[in-house]
N, CA, C and O of each residue as an XYZ file, in Angstrom:
384
protein
N      85.128     98.183    108.714
C      85.306     97.891    107.306
C      86.484     96.979    107.011
O      86.613     96.474    105.896
N      87.331     96.765    107.980
C      88.513     95.948    107.745
C      88.165     94.474    107.704
O      87.309     93.996    108.449
N      88.849     93.763    106.815
C      88.734     92.312    106.833
C      89.854     91.710    107.688
O      89.817     90.529    108.033
N      90.859     92.546    108.027
C      91.937     92.091    108.904
C      91.384     91.915    110.316
O      90.629     92.765    110.787
N      91.741     90.835    110.994
C      91.213     90.611    112.347
C      91.915     91.464    113.398
O      93.128     91.662    113.337
N      91.158     91.960    114.348
C      91.681     92.627    115.551
C      92.594     93.821    115.273
O      93.638     93.948    115.912
N      92.231     94.685    114.350
C      93.018     95.894    114.100
C      92.841     96.823    115.292
O      91.721     97.202    115.636
N      93.954     97.187    115.920
C      93.870     98.091    117.063
C      94.575     99.416    116.819
O      94.406    100.364    117.587
N      95.369     99.485    115.746
C      96.103    100.721    115.476
C      96.200    100.971    113.982
O      96.528    100.075    113.204
N      95.911    102.200    113.598
C      96.080    102.640    112.212
C      97.273    103.585    112.199
O      97.291    104.582    112.921
N      98.267    103.271    111.377
C      99.462    104.112    111.266
C      99.268    105.219    110.239
O      99.568    106.386    110.487
N      98.758    104.817    109.081
C      98.581    105.807    108.015
C      97.574    105.320    107.000
O      97.238    104.137    106.937
N      97.096    106.280    106.197
C      96.161    105.991    105.109
C      96.653    106.764    103.895
O      96.984    107.946    103.987
N      96.695    106.084    102.763
C      97.107    106.724    101.516
C      96.026    106.526    100.466
O      95.407    105.464    100.392
N      95.804    107.546     99.661
C      94.827    107.462     98.589
C      95.495    107.107     97.276
O      96.545    107.649     96.931
N      94.873    106.183     96.543
C      95.367    105.794     95.209
C      94.166    105.604     94.305
O      93.429    104.626     94.428
N      93.977    106.539     93.404
C      92.842    106.530     92.489
C      91.537    106.455     93.284
O      91.267    107.359     94.074
N      90.741    105.441     93.112
C      89.471    105.318     93.825
C      89.583    104.451     95.073
O      88.575    104.099     95.686
N      90.803    104.114     95.440
C      91.042    103.231     96.573
C      91.824    103.943     97.660
O      92.478    104.956     97.412
N      91.750    103.399     98.866
C      92.633    103.825     99.933
C      93.442    102.608    100.381
O      92.977    101.471    100.307
N      94.642    102.869    100.840
C      95.494    101.824    101.385
C      95.699    102.179    102.856
O      96.205    103.252    103.183
N      95.301    101.267    103.733
C      95.353    101.493    105.173
C      96.453    100.613    105.761
O      96.448     99.395    105.582
N      97.390    101.239    106.460
C      98.505    100.542    107.097
C      98.186    100.435    108.581
O      98.066    101.449    109.269
N      98.047     99.199    109.079
C      97.651     98.966    110.464
C      98.670     98.085    111.172
O      99.644     97.630    110.573
N      98.428     97.856    112.452
C      99.294     96.965    113.217
C      99.133     95.508    112.807
O      99.957     94.673    113.180
N      98.095     95.187    112.050
C      97.852     93.817    111.613
C      98.148     93.586    110.129
O      97.970     92.478    109.622
N      98.596     94.626    109.440
C      98.922     94.486    108.030
C      98.390     95.652    107.209
O      98.026     96.698    107.745
N      98.355     95.449    105.916
C      97.933     96.477    104.973
C      96.657     96.014    104.295
O      96.528     94.850    103.917
N      95.711     96.942    104.145
C      94.454     96.604    103.491
C      94.094     97.689    102.481
O      94.268     98.878    102.745
N      93.598     97.273    101.340
C      93.135     98.187    100.302
C      91.621     98.122    100.255
O      91.026     97.046    100.192
N      91.002     99.314    100.287
C      89.545     99.402    100.286
C      89.082    100.330     99.175
O      89.734    101.331     98.879
N      87.966     99.998     98.570
C      87.354    100.879     97.580
C      86.592    101.951     98.339
O      85.532    101.689     98.908
N      87.143    103.172     98.345
C      86.580    104.249     99.155
C      87.250    105.554     98.773
O      88.430    105.574     98.422
N      86.496    106.647     98.840
C      87.105    107.945     98.596
C      88.017    108.307     99.764
O      87.700    108.033    100.922
N      89.138    108.918     99.449
C      90.108    109.302    100.469
C      89.480    110.256    101.478
O      89.694    110.108    102.682
N      88.716    111.223    101.010
C      88.092    112.198    101.916
C      87.111    111.525    102.873
O      87.010    111.929    104.031
N      86.386    110.503    102.409
C      85.472    109.773    103.292
C      86.241    108.987    104.348
O      85.823    108.910    105.504
N      87.353    108.411    103.947
C      88.171    107.654    104.892
C      88.708    108.567    105.992
O      88.710    108.198    107.166
N      89.158    109.751    105.609
C      89.700    110.696    106.581
C      88.616    111.120    107.570
O      88.885    111.234    108.766
N      87.417    111.351    107.098
C      86.338    111.748    108.003
C      85.964    110.611    108.959
O      85.515    110.869    110.076
N      86.142    109.370    108.534
C      85.864    108.235    109.422
C      86.961    108.037    110.467
O      86.761    107.319    111.446
N      88.106    108.663    110.266
C      89.211    108.545    111.211
C      89.219    109.670    112.242
O      90.229    109.882    112.913
N      88.111    110.390    112.378
C      88.082    111.558    113.255
C      88.321    111.231    114.729
O      88.641    112.129    115.507
N      88.177    109.984    115.123
C      88.432    109.593    116.508
C      89.925    109.358    116.773
O      90.347    109.273    117.927
N      90.706    109.257    115.718
C      92.147    109.033    115.855
C      92.854    110.369    115.662
O      92.575    111.096    114.708
N      93.769    110.688    116.571
C      94.534    111.922    116.473
C      95.529    111.776    115.334
O      96.520    111.057    115.451
N      95.260    112.458    114.241
C      96.125    112.358    113.077
C      96.020    113.598    112.223
O      95.284    114.531    112.544
N      96.761    113.600    111.134
C      96.794    114.795    110.287
C      97.178    114.467    108.851
O      97.869    113.489    108.565
N      96.704    115.318    107.974
C      97.108    115.246    106.577
C      98.548    115.747    106.487
O      98.900    116.765    107.083
N      99.365    115.028    105.742
C     100.750    115.453    105.551
C     101.056    115.681    104.077
O     102.119    116.185    103.717
N     100.115    115.304    103.243
C     100.236    115.431    101.797
C      98.826    115.305    101.253
O      97.936    114.856    101.976
N      98.597    115.677    100.033
C      97.217    115.647     99.517
C      96.606    114.251     99.496
O      95.382    114.117     99.476
N      97.425    113.222     99.499
C      96.878    111.865     99.502
C      97.482    110.984    100.602
O      97.535    109.761    100.474
N      97.935    111.628    101.687
C      98.507    110.880    102.806
C      98.054    111.478    104.137
O      98.137    112.687    104.352
N      97.579    110.616    105.014
C      97.200    110.958    106.381
C      97.990    110.052    107.304
O      98.168    108.873    106.998
N      98.474    110.577    108.443
C      99.198    109.753    109.411
C      98.661    110.000    110.816
O      98.205    111.098    111.134
N      98.719    108.979    111.640
C      98.386    109.122    113.055
C      99.559    109.824    113.731
O     100.715    109.494    113.467
N      99.270    110.781    114.593
C     100.353    111.543    115.226
C     101.260    110.674    116.067
O     102.471    110.895    116.096
N     100.697    109.680    116.760
C     101.549    108.844    117.600
C     102.384    107.852    116.790
O     103.209    107.135    117.356
N     102.182    107.804    115.493
C     102.982    106.942    114.620
C     104.196    107.672    114.047
O     105.052    107.047    113.420
N     104.278    108.989    114.257
C     105.393    109.777    113.716
C     106.628    109.569    114.577
O     106.607    109.784    115.789
N     107.710    109.143    113.921
C     108.981    108.938    114.612
C     109.907    110.133    114.396
O     110.508    110.631    115.348
N     110.024    110.593    113.159
C     110.934    111.705    112.866
C     110.612    112.308    111.505
O     109.979    111.678    110.658
N     111.060    113.528    111.322
C     110.969    114.210    110.033
C     112.360    114.180    109.426
O     113.298    114.753    109.980
N     112.493    113.515    108.292
C     113.786    113.368    107.619
C     113.785    114.150    106.316
O     112.756    114.655    105.867
N     114.963    114.234    105.728
C     115.128    114.820    104.404
C     115.709    113.745    103.503
O     116.718    113.122    103.834
N     115.060    113.529    102.352
C     115.547    112.577    101.358
C     115.612    113.321    100.030
O     114.592    113.762     99.502
N     116.819    113.455     99.501
C     117.034    114.213     98.255
C     116.430    115.612     98.339
O     115.862    116.111     97.368
N     116.558    116.237     99.505
C     116.077    117.602     99.695
C     114.593    117.726     99.980
O     114.097    118.838    100.158
N     113.875    116.622    100.029
C     112.425    116.664    100.273
C     112.112    116.122    101.663
O     112.765    115.199    102.150
N     111.090    116.720    102.293
C     110.679    116.296    103.627
C     109.933    114.962    103.544
O     109.050    114.773    102.707
N     110.314    114.044    104.437
C     109.708    112.719    104.497
C     109.545    112.349    105.968
O     110.471    112.504    106.764
N     108.353    111.858    106.320
C     108.131    111.381    107.680
C     108.567    109.930    107.787
O     108.276    109.112    106.915
N     109.267    109.628    108.865
C     109.585    108.245    109.201
C     108.620    107.849    110.310
O     108.555    108.508    111.347
N     107.875    106.777    110.092
C     106.893    106.329    111.067
C     107.464    105.219    111.942
O     108.471    104.600    111.599
N     106.817    104.977    113.063
C     107.286    103.975    114.015
C     107.250    102.567    113.443
O     107.946    101.681    113.940
N     106.440    102.345    112.392
C     106.380    101.014    111.779
C     107.373    100.874    110.623
O     107.372     99.857    109.930
N     108.214    101.877    110.410
C     109.237    101.814    109.368
C     108.843    102.425    108.042
O     109.685    102.547    107.152
N     107.589    102.814    107.881
C     107.128    103.445    106.634
C     107.724    104.844    106.500
O     108.056    105.494    107.491
N     107.848    105.286    105.263
C     108.243    106.652    104.955
C     107.124    107.291    104.146
O     106.625    106.698    103.189
N     106.733    108.497    104.530
C     105.603    109.181    103.909
C     106.055    110.573    103.478
O     106.663    111.292    104.270
N     105.770    110.966    102.232
C     106.164    112.309    101.792
C     105.356    113.387    102.509
O     104.192    113.190    102.856
N     106.003    114.530    102.720
C     105.348    115.680    103.348
C     105.382    116.830    102.351
O     106.443    117.184    101.836
N     104.223    117.409    102.084
C     104.187    118.541    101.155
C     104.681    119.800    101.852
O     104.660    119.892    103.080
N     105.120    120.757    101.065
C     105.606    122.018    101.625
C     104.536    122.732    102.431
O     104.836    123.366    103.442
N     103.289    122.632    101.987
C     102.207    123.331    102.688
C     101.885    122.704    104.048
O     101.390    123.394    104.938
N     102.157    121.424    104.218
C     101.873    120.744    105.482
C     103.094    120.663    106.412
O     102.955    120.309    107.583
N     104.269    120.984    105.904
C     105.488    120.859    106.696
C     105.484    121.704    107.979
O     105.915    121.200    109.016
N     105.022    122.961    107.963
C     105.010    123.736    109.216
C     104.183    123.077    110.326
O     104.578    123.119    111.491
N     103.060    122.481    109.986
C     102.233    121.799    111.000
C     102.949    120.588    111.571
O     102.873    120.316    112.769
N     103.643    119.864    110.708
C     104.410    118.691    111.160
C     105.534    119.133    112.093
O     105.743    118.532    113.147
N     106.246    120.170    111.711
C     107.344    120.658    112.541
C     106.841    121.151    113.890
O     107.523    120.983    114.901
N     105.652    121.759    113.923
C     105.076    122.218    115.192
C     104.735    121.044    116.101
O     104.901    121.132    117.317
N     104.263    119.952    115.524
C     103.929    118.763    116.312
C     105.196    118.121    116.876
O     105.190    117.629    118.005
N     106.252    118.124    116.120
C     107.481    117.456    116.537
C     108.331    118.300    117.498
O     109.208    117.765    118.176
N     108.084    119.580    117.557
C     108.904    120.460    118.440
C     108.225    120.756    119.733
O     108.776    121.471    120.570
């Protein structure tokens, strides 16, 4: 579905209204698609939901930080992604 050429790595996917924003090694692409459908299409990539509208690839996770008291993932590509309280234990288990 990507119009970006030669995408070999997906770092994260975020949902925004009726669109998804996909962050890859070749850039960022916005697609008209339900977030839940996008997540099901990523089943071949080892990743996880970290917030109700954010999914990240596990190998893209660099560290779990705190910003203003809230958990935030720092990814290997420099992105920061919020982590909900309900998903934080799973993230901590992956990182430990």
